[in-house]
C-alpha positions, 0 to 999 in steps of 0.5 A, spaced: 329 325 850 324 329 846 318 326 842 314 329 837 309 333 842 315 337 845 319 343 843 326 341 841 331 345 845 337 341 844 340 337 850 338 340 857 342 339 863 337 334 866 338 329 860 346 330 861 345 329 869 341 322 867 347 320 863 352 321 868 348 317 873 349 310 869 354 305 871 361 306 867 361 301 862 354 299 861 349 301 855 346 307 859 353 310 859 354 309 852 347 311 849 345 318 847 338 320 849 338 325 843 334 321 838 328 321 834 322 318 838 314 319 836 308 315 838 305 310 834 299 313 832 302 319 829 301 320 821 307 319 817 306 326 814 306 329 820 312 325 823 316 327 817 315 334 817 316 335 824 323 331 823 325 335 818 323 341 822 327 339 828 333 334 825 339 339 827 337 338 834 338 330 834 345 326 834 342 322 828 336 322 824 337 315 820 332 311 825 325 313 828 324 310 834 316 308 836 313 308 842 306 307 845 302 312 849 306 309 856 313 310 852 314 303 851 319 301 845 315 298 840 320 298 834 323 303 829 323 305 822 329 307 818 328 314 815 328 312 808 322 308 809 318 314 813 320 318 807 317 313 802 310 312 806 304 316 804 299 319 808 294 316 811 298 311 814 301 311 821 308 310 824 305 303 827 304 301 820 311 302 818 314 300 825 319 294 825 321 290 831 328 290 833 332 287 839 333 292 844 339 292 850 337 293 857 340 300 860 344 296 865 348 291 860 355 291 861 360 293 855 362 286 854 355 283 853 353 290 849 359 288 844 357 281 843 350 284 841 352 289 836 357 283 833 351 278 833 346 283 830 350 287 826 346 293 828 348 300 829 342 303 832 340 299 838 334 301 842 336 302 850 330 300 854 329 300 862 327 294 866 320 296 864 321 296 857 321 304 857 325 307 851 331 311 854 336 312 849 340 308 843 346 306 842 348 309 835 354 308 830 359 313 834 357 310 840 359 303 837 366 305 836 367 307 843 364 301 845 369 297 841 375 301 842 374 301 850 373 293 849 380 293 845 383 297 850 381 293 856 383 286 853 390 289 851 391 292 858 389 285 861 394 282 856 400 286 858 399 286 865 399 279 866 
């Protein structure tokens, strides 16, 4: 995971290894950690410029995730809202709290969460509420595909 204060370098091997270590069929195994994360006190103009500069390094830029100084999830901002914002506003002033999922949530419960909230950018947090990644629209399709496949296998193997 990169935040505004780090250089963009694409996906590094350490981040890939972190994803491999999650239990199969949990939020952690489906999430991406190639997301835009900024600290709450960053000026909107600075955040917008940094996002434009590094956009190609992220899987999705439609959502900006906002964390506090300890990387605890505070909320998120849609790209459209960030682009409309004027300085001297900080990201904290724009942030909207959204439901999160725990990194260990199983895929069946994750599918229910997605269906209930209709969200396609879902923040994934650990037990301390530290932001560790997000479930994006591409990930949502994988989750539903896997759940349907599992249900069909149960039907035909009875």
